[in-house]
C-alpha positions in Angstrom: -31.1 -26.7 38.8 -28.0 -25.0 40.8 -26.8 -22.0 37.8 -23.6 -20.2 39.1 -23.7 -16.5 38.0 -21.4 -13.2 37.4 -23.2 -9.8 37.1 -23.0 -6.0 38.0 -25.1 -4.1 40.4 -27.1 -0.3 39.2 -23.8 1.0 40.6 -21.8 -1.6 38.2 -20.4 -3.0 40.9 -19.4 -7.1 40.0 -20.9 -9.5 42.3 -20.8 -13.9 42.0 -23.4 -16.3 43.6 -25.7 -18.7 43.2 -29.2 -19.1 42.3 -31.2 -22.3 41.9 -33.7 -22.4 39.2 -35.8 -25.0 36.9 -33.9 -23.6 33.7 -31.1 -20.7 32.2 -34.1 -18.9 31.4 -35.5 -19.0 34.9 -32.4 -18.4 36.6 -31.6 -15.3 34.3 -35.1 -13.9 35.5 -34.4 -14.5 38.8 -31.2 -12.7 38.3 -32.0 -9.9 37.0 -35.6 -9.7 40.1 -32.4 -9.5 42.4 -31.8 -6.3 41.0 -28.4 -7.2 39.0 -27.4 -7.4 35.4 -26.2 -10.9 34.4 -23.1 -11.2 32.4 -22.3 -14.9 32.4 -25.3 -18.1 33.6 -23.9 -21.1 33.7 -25.2 -24.0 35.1 -23.0 -25.7 38.2 -21.7 -29.2 37.9 -23.3 -31.6 40.0 -22.2 -35.1 39.1 -23.1 -37.4 36.3 -26.9 -37.6 38.0 -27.2 -33.9 37.7 -26.2 -33.5 34.4 -28.8 -36.8 33.2 -31.5 -35.4 35.8 -31.1 -31.8 33.7 -31.6 -33.3 30.0 -34.8 -31.3 29.1 -36.2 -33.6 25.7 -36.9 -31.5 23.5 -38.7 -28.5 25.5 -35.7 -26.4 24.9 -36.7 -26.3 21.2 -38.7 -24.3 19.6 -40.5 -25.0 16.2 -40.1 -22.2 13.2 -44.4 -22.6 13.1 -44.2 -21.2 16.7 -42.7 -18.1 15.7 -44.8 -17.7 13.3 -47.8 -17.7 15.2 -46.1 -15.5 17.6 -45.6 -12.9 14.8 -48.9 -13.2 13.5 -51.1 -12.6 16.4 -48.8 -10.0 18.1 -49.5 -8.5 15.1 -53.4 -8.9 14.9 -53.1 -7.8 18.4 -51.3 -4.8 17.9 -53.6 -3.7 15.1 -56.8 -4.1 17.7 -55.3 -2.2 19.7 -53.8 -3.5 22.9 -50.5 -2.7 24.1 -47.5 -5.1 23.2 -47.6 -6.3 26.6 -51.0 -6.9 27.4 -50.7 -9.0 23.7 -47.4 -11.3 24.9 -49.5 -12.0 28.3 -52.6 -13.4 25.7 -49.7 -15.4 24.2 -47.8 -16.8 26.7 -51.1 -17.9 28.2 -52.0 -19.7 24.3 -48.8 -21.3 24.3 -47.7 -25.0 25.3 -44.2 -25.0 24.7 -42.9 -23.7 28.6 -39.7 -22.7 27.1 -41.7 -20.4 25.2 -43.8 -19.8 27.4 -41.0 -18.4 29.8 -39.3 -16.1 26.8 -42.6 -14.7 26.4 -43.2 -13.8 29.6 -39.4 -11.8 29.9 -40.2 -10.3 26.7 -43.4 -8.9 28.6 -41.3 -7.8 31.9 -38.3 -5.8 29.5 -41.4 -3.6 28.2 -43.0 -3.1 31.4 -39.3 -2.5 32.8 -39.2 0.5 30.1 -37.5 -1.8 27.1 -38.7 -2.2 23.9 -38.9 -5.6 22.1 -36.1 -6.0 20.4 -33.8 -5.4 23.5 -36.3 -8.2 24.8 -35.8 -10.5 21.5 -32.2 -9.2 21.4 -31.3 -11.4 24.6 -32.0 -14.6 22.7 -30.2 -15.4 19.8 -30.4 -19.1 19.5 -34.4 -18.1 19.2 -35.0 -15.0 17.8 -32.2 -14.5 14.6 -30.2 -11.2 14.1 -33.0 -10.7 10.6 -36.1 -11.0 13.2 -34.8 -8.5 15.6 -33.4 -5.8 13.3 -36.9 -5.6 11.5 -38.9 -5.4 14.7 -35.9 -2.9 15.8 -37.0 -0.8 12.5 -40.5 -1.4 12.6 -40.9 0.2 16.0 -38.7 3.7 14.8 -40.8 4.2 12.2 -44.3 3.6 14.0 -45.2 0.7 11.9 -44.5 -1.7 14.2 -47.9 -4.3 13.8 -46.8 -4.4 9.5 -43.8 -5.2 10.2 -44.2 -8.2 12.2 -47.0 -9.3 9.9 -43.7 -9.5 7.2 -42.1 -10.9 9.0 -44.8 -14.1 9.7 -44.9 -13.9 5.7 -41.2 -14.3 5.4 -40.6 -17.0 8.0 -43.8 -18.9 6.2 -41.5 -18.7 2.6 -38.7 -19.9 4.6 -40.5 -22.9 6.1 -42.4 -23.2 3.1 -39.3 -23.8 0.9 -37.5 -26.1 3.6 -40.5 -28.2 3.9 -40.1 -28.9 -0.1 -36.7 -29.4 0.1 -37.1 -32.1 2.9 -39.7 -33.7 1.3 -38.1 -34.0 -1.9 -35.0 -35.9 -0.5 -37.6 -37.8 2.0 -38.7 -40.4 -0.3 -35.1 -41.5 -1.4 -33.6 -41.5 2.2 -36.7 -44.1 2.9 -35.8 -46.8 0.3 -32.1 -46.2 1.2 -32.9 -46.8 4.6 -35.3 -50.0 3.7 -32.5 -51.3 1.5 -29.8 -51.1 3.8 -32.1 -53.0 6.3 -33.1 -55.8 4.4 -29.4 -56.1 3.5 -27.7 -56.8 6.9 -31.0 -59.2 7.9 -30.1 -61.3 4.1 -26.6 -60.9 5.2 -27.2 -62.0 9.1 -30.3 -65.0 8.7 -30.3 -65.9 4.5 -27.0 -66.2 3.4 -25.4 -68.0 6.5 -27.8 -70.8 5.5 -26.6 -71.2 2.3 -22.7 -71.0 3.0 -23.7 -73.7 5.3 -24.9 -75.4 2.0 -22.1 -74.8 -0.3 -19.4 -76.0 2.6 -21.3 -79.5 2.8 -20.4 -80.1 -0.5 -17.5 -78.2 -0.5 -17.9 -76.8 -4.1 -15.1 -73.8 -5.0 -16.7 -70.5 -4.5 -16.9 -67.6 -7.3 -15.1 -63.9 -6.1 -18.5 -62.5 -5.7 -19.8 -65.4 -3.7 -16.6 -65.3 -1.3 -17.3 -61.5 -1.1 -20.8 -61.9 0.1 -20.1 -64.7 2.5 -16.9 -62.7 3.8 -19.7 -59.7 4.5 -21.8 -62.2 5.7 -20.0 -64.0 8.3 -18.4 -60.6 9.3 -21.9 -59.4 10.4 -23.5 -63.0 11.9 -20.2 -63.0 13.9 -19.9 -59.1 15.2 -22.7 -57.8 14.6 -22.1 -55.6 18.2 -19.0 -54.7 16.6 -20.8 -53.5 13.1 -22.6 -51.3 15.2 -20.1 -49.6 16.7 -18.3 -49.0 13.6 -21.4 -47.3 12.3 -22.0 -45.3 15.6 -18.6 -44.4 14.9 -18.2 -43.4 11.3 -21.8 -41.3 11.8 -20.3 -39.4 14.7 -17.1 -38.7 13.0 -18.6 -37.4 9.7 -20.7 -35.0 11.8 -17.6 -33.7 13.2 -16.0 -34.0 9.9 -18.7 -31.5 8.9 -18.0 -29.2 11.6 -14.4 -28.1 10.3 -14.0 -24.9 8.4 -12.7 -26.9 5.4 -14.5 -29.9 5.0 -17.3 -27.8 5.7 -16.1 -25.7 2.7 -15.1 -28.8 0.1 -19.0 -30.5 0.9 -20.5 -26.3 -0.3 -17.9 -26.1 -3.0 -19.3 -29.9 -3.9 -22.9 -29.4 -3.7 -23.4 -26.1 -5.6 -22.2 -28.0 -8.5 -24.0 -31.3 -8.2 -26.2 -32.2 -11.5 -29.5 -31.1 -10.6 -29.2 -30.9 -6.9 -26.3 -27.8 -7.3 -29.2 -25.8 -9.3 -31.6 -26.3 -6.6 -29.1 -25.1 -3.6 -28.5 -21.9 -6.3 -31.8 -20.9 -6.8 -32.9 -21.8 -2.7 -29.8 -19.2 -1.8 -31.0 -16.8 -4.1 -34.2 -16.9 -3.2 -32.7 -16.9 0.2 -31.0 -13.9 -0.5 -33.0 -11.6 -2.2 -36.2 -12.1 0.5 -33.9 -11.2 3.2 -32.9 -8.5 1.9 -36.3 -6.8 0.3 -37.7 -7.7 3.5 -35.1 -5.8 5.6 -34.9 -3.3 2.9 -39.2 -2.7 3.0 -38.7 -2.6 7.0 -36.5 0.6 6.5 -33.1 -1.2 7.2 -29.8 0.5 5.8 -28.6 -1.3 2.8 -25.3 -2.1 4.5 -27.1 -3.5 7.5 -29.3 -5.6 5.5 -26.4 -7.8 3.7 -24.8 -8.0 7.1 -27.6 -10.0 8.4 -28.3 -11.4 5.1 -24.5 -12.8 5.4 -25.6 -14.8 8.6 -29.1 -15.9 7.1 -27.3 -17.8 3.9 -25.2 -21.3 5.3 -23.1 -22.1 2.3 -19.2 -20.7 2.5 -19.0 -19.3 -0.9 -22.2 -17.3 -0.9 -21.4 -15.7 2.5 -17.9 -14.5 0.7 -20.4 -13.2 -2.0 -22.3 -11.1 0.0 -19.1 -9.8 2.2 -17.8 -8.5 -1.2 -21.2 -7.1 -1.3 -20.5 -5.3 1.7 -17.4 -3.9 0.7 -18.6 -2.4 -2.1 -21.5 -0.8 -0.3 -19.2 0.9 1.9 -17.2 1.8 -1.4 -20.7 3.6 -2.8 -20.4 1.4 -5.7 -23.4 -0.8 -6.7 -23.9 -3.6 -5.6 -25.3 -5.2 -9.2 -21.9 -5.4 -10.0 -20.9 -7.8 -7.8 -23.6 -10.0 -8.2 -23.0 -9.8 -12.1 -20.0 -11.4 -11.7 -20.8 -14.5 -9.7 -22.4 -16.4 -12.5 -21.4 -19.8 -10.9 -23.2 -18.8 -7.8 -26.3 -16.8 -8.6 -28.0 -16.5 -11.9 -27.5 -14.3 -14.6 -31.0 -12.6 -14.3 -30.5 -11.9 -10.3 -27.5 -9.3 -11.1 -29.7 -7.6 -14.2 -32.8 -7.4 -12.2 -30.9 -5.9 -9.4 -29.4 -3.6 -11.5 -32.8 -2.6 -12.8 -34.3 -2.1 -9.3 -31.0 0.0 -8.6 -31.4 2.5 -11.3 -35.3 2.9 -10.9 -34.5 2.9 -6.9 -37.1 0.0 -6.5 -34.5 -2.5 -5.3 -36.3 -3.9 -2.3 -39.3 -4.8 -4.7 -37.2 -6.1 -7.6 -35.4 -8.1 -5.1 -39.1 -9.6 -3.7 -40.1 -10.1 -7.3 -36.7 -12.3 -7.7 -37.7 -14.2 -4.6 -40.8 -15.0 -5.7 -39.6 -16.6 -8.9 -37.0 -18.3 -8.0 -39.3 -19.7 -4.7 -41.3 -20.8 -7.7 -38.6 -22.9 -9.7 -37.6 -24.8 -6.1 -41.6 -25.5 -6.4 -41.6 -27.1 -9.4 -37.7 -28.5 -9.3 -38.5 -30.7 -6.4 -41.5 -31.8 -7.8 -39.4 -33.0 -10.8 -36.7 -34.0 -8.5 -38.5 -37.0 -7.1 -39.4 -38.1 -10.6 -36.0 -38.4 -11.9 -34.7 -40.3 -8.4 -37.4 -43.0 -8.8 -35.8 -44.6 -11.9 -32.5 -43.7 -10.9 -32.9 -46.2 -7.1 -35.0 -48.8 -9.2 -31.8 -49.4 -11.0 -29.5 -49.1 -7.7 -31.6 -51.6 -6.3 -31.8 -54.1 -9.2 -27.7 -53.6 -9.8 -27.8 -54.7 -5.9 -30.6 -57.3 -6.2 -29.1 -58.8 -9.3 -25.6 -59.0 -7.4 -26.5 -60.4 -4.8 -28.9 -63.2 -7.2 -26.1 -63.9 -9.3 -23.4 -64.4 -6.9 -25.7 -67.3 -4.3 -27.0 -68.8 -7.4 -23.9 -69.2 -9.6 -22.5 -72.0 -7.0 -25.6 -73.8 -7.4 -25.6 -74.1 -11.1 -21.8 -75.6 -10.4 -23.5 -78.2 -8.0 -26.1 -78.7 -10.7 -23.2 -79.4 -13.5 -20.6 -81.7 -11.4 -24.2 -83.7 -10.6 -24.4 -83.9 -14.2 
């Protein structure tokens, strides 16, 4: 593939050109090897076939579990006495993900040229978050990089476990609903038309519910491809709508106020906020910087706004607990009180960690209970859907039987 670039040479003179490489990372490395500092690198357009050929089926994706292994193994090797560059070279040989392998090799090259690990990580913001980079930088400055990397690994493990629990809780209802939709479509396409044919031959008058079912069946049978297209358009439309700031804001407002789900969302964000801040503070990051990075970690717009308020409070030299104590619709009352105690005793980092541990356990318990709550609700929904379909199809048959008598 060809990549066009803009760069500067050691004399700060700008230059442009085109290089050939397998991917963008390799292109950047090639430009650096030419003694240039890349400013802009983008793939050159080469028609539809070139674009199709450039598609990487999952090779550009790095799993959270791979980053956990990187931090844990790198921490262990540094504690054993290996240099950072040597440790990264060993890890690059062990890594099966080609994209991640290229990144690790680039990190090693950055260090060999006199840079730091945090400098190398900062070049890949889509792979290594601001939290990751800030903690590594703080570890380098304090001289405790191996322990910091281990702390990052533990933090990533907690994030991974938290995300997995929430996804697992939603997996069961998602599978059931998908099965219901598939079975329903098959019934409308293959079963209902047979019954409809019988009703038309007998010339019986159909109830409103039966006419609705028959109408849906006729549409699906005669316009199945149109139905698939409509579904695809709706899905794409919903995805684009969710990316719109106004829509996202309304969705974020709604999920916090949903019964059961809202409580889990609050506790997940509480655990994420406190664990991130605790990890950064324990690594030596300033409170202002820690809050700024935490704001990037949380996804909900309203939680970002709260942390923006906390940033302003810190700049004024006031207590951060005052903000959290006011925002009890988003953060639990206990959080504000415990942060206040942490500020008074000078143990804010450890107090934040205790809050995170407590609410992670709460999320764990609630996600286990969630499947128990969802199961009867799904059974009721399935019962109503099956009952409506059965009544709609059986009612005309009873009318036919009465007319025969």
